[in-house]
C-alpha positions as CSV (number, residue, x, y, z in Angstrom):
1,M,43.6,105.0,133.6
2,T,40.1,105.7,135.0
3,H,38.5,104.9,131.6
4,G,40.4,101.6,131.4
5,A,39.3,100.6,134.9
6,I,35.6,101.5,134.1
7,L,35.8,99.6,130.8
8,S,37.3,96.6,132.4
9,A,34.7,96.5,135.2
10,A,31.9,96.9,132.7
11,M,33.2,94.2,130.4
12,T,33.7,91.8,133.4
13,A,30.2,92.4,134.6
14,F,28.8,91.9,131.1
15,S,30.8,88.8,130.5
16,T,29.6,87.3,133.8
17,W,26.0,88.2,133.0
18,H,26.4,86.7,129.5
19,C,27.8,83.4,130.8
20,V,25.1,83.0,133.4
21,T,22.1,83.9,131.1
22,D,23.5,82.5,127.8
23,E,21.8,85.4,126.0
24,L,23.1,86.3,122.5
25,V,21.2,89.4,121.4
26,M,23.0,91.7,123.9
27,H,26.3,90.0,123.0
28,S,25.8,91.0,119.4
29,A,24.6,94.5,120.3
30,L,27.5,95.2,122.6
31,F,30.0,93.9,120.0
32,G,28.5,96.2,117.4
33,V,28.7,99.2,119.8
34,M,32.3,98.5,120.6
35,I,33.2,98.3,116.9
36,A,31.4,101.6,116.2
37,A,33.3,103.2,119.1
38,I,36.6,102.0,117.7
39,G,35.7,103.3,114.3
40,I,34.7,106.7,115.6
41,K,37.9,107.0,117.7
42,T,40.0,106.0,114.7
43,R,38.4,108.7,112.6
44,S,39.2,111.3,115.3
45,I,42.8,110.2,115.5
46,I,43.1,110.5,111.7
47,S,41.8,114.0,111.8
48,A,44.2,114.9,114.6
49,R,47.4,113.2,113.2
50,V,47.0,113.7,109.4
51,S,47.0,117.2,108.1
52,D,47.6,116.7,104.4
53,P,44.2,116.5,102.8
54,I,45.3,114.0,100.1
55,V,46.9,111.7,102.7
56,R,43.9,112.1,105.0
57,A,41.5,111.1,102.2
58,D,43.7,107.9,101.6
59,V,43.7,107.1,105.3
60,K,40.0,107.6,105.6
61,S,39.4,105.5,102.5
62,L,41.4,102.7,104.1
63,A,39.4,103.1,107.4
64,T,36.2,102.9,105.4
65,W,37.3,99.7,103.7
66,G,38.3,98.2,107.0
67,A,34.9,99.2,108.5
68,A,32.9,97.9,105.6
69,I,34.7,94.5,105.7
70,F,34.3,94.3,109.4
71,V,30.6,95.2,109.3
72,S,30.1,92.7,106.5
73,G,31.5,90.0,108.9
74,F,29.2,91.3,111.7
75,V,26.2,91.0,109.4
76,I,27.2,87.5,108.3
77,W,27.6,86.5,111.9
78,N,24.1,87.7,112.8
79,I,22.6,85.9,109.8
80,D,24.4,82.7,110.9
81,T,23.0,83.1,114.4
82,M,19.4,83.7,113.2
83,L,19.3,81.0,110.5
84,C,21.7,78.3,111.9
85,A,19.3,75.4,111.7
86,H,18.1,76.3,108.1
87,L,21.7,76.8,106.9
88,T,22.8,73.5,108.4
89,A,20.0,71.7,106.5
90,M,21.0,73.4,103.3
91,K,24.7,72.5,103.8
92,R,23.8,68.9,104.3
93,S,21.7,68.8,101.2
94,M,24.4,70.5,99.1
95,G,27.3,68.4,100.3
96,M,31.0,69.1,100.0
97,P,32.7,70.9,98.4
98,W,30.0,73.6,97.9
99,S,28.6,73.6,101.4
100,F,31.6,75.6,102.7
101,A,30.0,78.7,101.1
102,L,27.3,78.5,103.8
103,E,29.7,78.2,106.7
104,L,28.9,81.7,107.7
105,H,30.5,81.5,111.1
106,G,33.8,80.8,109.3
107,W,33.2,83.7,106.9
108,W,32.5,85.9,109.9
109,H,36.0,85.1,111.3
110,L,37.7,85.8,108.0
111,F,35.9,89.1,107.4
112,T,36.4,90.4,111.0
113,G,40.0,89.2,111.0
114,L,40.7,91.1,107.8
115,G,38.9,94.2,109.0
116,A,40.8,94.1,112.3
117,Y,44.1,93.7,110.4
118,I,43.3,96.8,108.4
119,F,42.5,98.7,111.6
120,I,45.7,97.4,113.3
121,A,47.7,98.6,110.3
122,L,46.0,102.0,110.6
123,V,46.8,102.3,114.3
124,E,50.4,101.3,113.7
125,Y,50.6,104.0,111.0
126,L,48.8,106.7,113.0
127,T,51.0,106.1,116.1
128,S,54.3,106.0,114.2
129,E,56.6,108.8,113.2
130,E,55.4,108.4,109.6
131,A,51.8,109.5,110.5
132,G,50.7,112.1,108.0
133,Q,53.1,110.9,105.3
134,S,51.9,109.3,102.1
135,L,50.6,105.7,102.6
136,S,52.1,104.7,99.2
137,A,53.1,101.0,99.5
138,R,53.8,100.9,103.2
139,F,51.6,97.9,103.9
140,A,51.5,94.2,103.0
141,W,48.6,92.6,101.2
142,P,45.6,93.2,101.4
143,V,46.1,96.6,102.9
144,G,48.7,97.5,100.2
145,Y,46.2,96.4,97.5
146,I,43.4,98.5,98.9
147,I,45.7,101.6,98.9
148,T,47.5,101.1,95.6
149,G,45.3,98.7,93.6
150,K,48.3,96.6,93.0
151,S,48.8,93.0,94.2
152,G,52.1,93.6,95.9
153,S,53.3,96.1,98.4
154,G,56.4,98.2,97.9
155,A,58.5,96.0,100.2
156,R,60.8,93.6,98.4
157,G,62.1,91.7,101.4
158,D,65.8,92.5,100.7
159,G,66.2,95.5,102.9
160,N,65.0,97.9,100.2
161,A,61.6,99.4,100.3
162,N,59.5,102.1,98.6
163,G,58.7,103.5,102.1
164,N,61.4,104.8,104.4
165,A,64.8,103.0,104.2
166,K,67.1,103.7,107.2
167,A,70.5,102.1,107.7
168,N,72.6,102.1,110.8
169,G,75.9,100.5,110.0
170,N,76.8,98.7,106.8
171,G,73.4,99.1,105.2
172,K,72.5,95.4,105.1
173,G,68.9,94.9,106.0
174,N,67.2,92.1,107.9
175,G,65.1,91.1,104.8
176,A,61.8,91.5,106.6
177,T,60.0,94.7,106.0
178,N,56.5,96.1,105.6
179,G,57.7,99.1,103.6
180,H,60.2,100.2,106.2
181,A,63.7,98.8,106.0
182,Y,65.8,99.2,109.1
183,A,69.3,97.8,108.7
184,S,71.5,96.4,111.4
185,G,75.2,96.0,111.4
186,T,78.4,97.6,112.5
187,T,79.2,101.2,111.8
188,K,82.2,101.7,109.5
189,K,84.0,104.9,109.3
190,N,85.3,106.1,105.9
191,S,88.9,107.4,105.9
């Protein structure tokens, strides 16, 4: 609770200072520090929650991919910030449809969004009862692809999955799954 209050106060003070000064270098630096802190904390949680060395290697590989994608977005954002006027002139001379390739601010959003999605999937896994079990097709694309190298995840959407299938009742699933199928229905007793 104390850490949360300190972090909230520091972020409020920094956000106020940033809005008043309109300074961007410290904004980028603090963003980078926060992302590094999240990465370090995620690695420590992996070490604490995953004891199987093979599964740990897979989870750390996924964390590395997430970090690499996120850092790529961060670098792209900083390039966009430093070269904005030059990039805008180049985009105008190129014209559509090719100028979209130089929309680095948009690419930053895509890369950081994908990196964040990977870390959210990791946190969901690490805080679930399945932490430490094989990652095998538990996640949707692109996380599932990073893990397995196949375009689809193990989930078929019909209540069946290659992950853990649990049924309470008649065994009919809800059709939406990320590798875990939890069925709903009424319990029937066999006579």
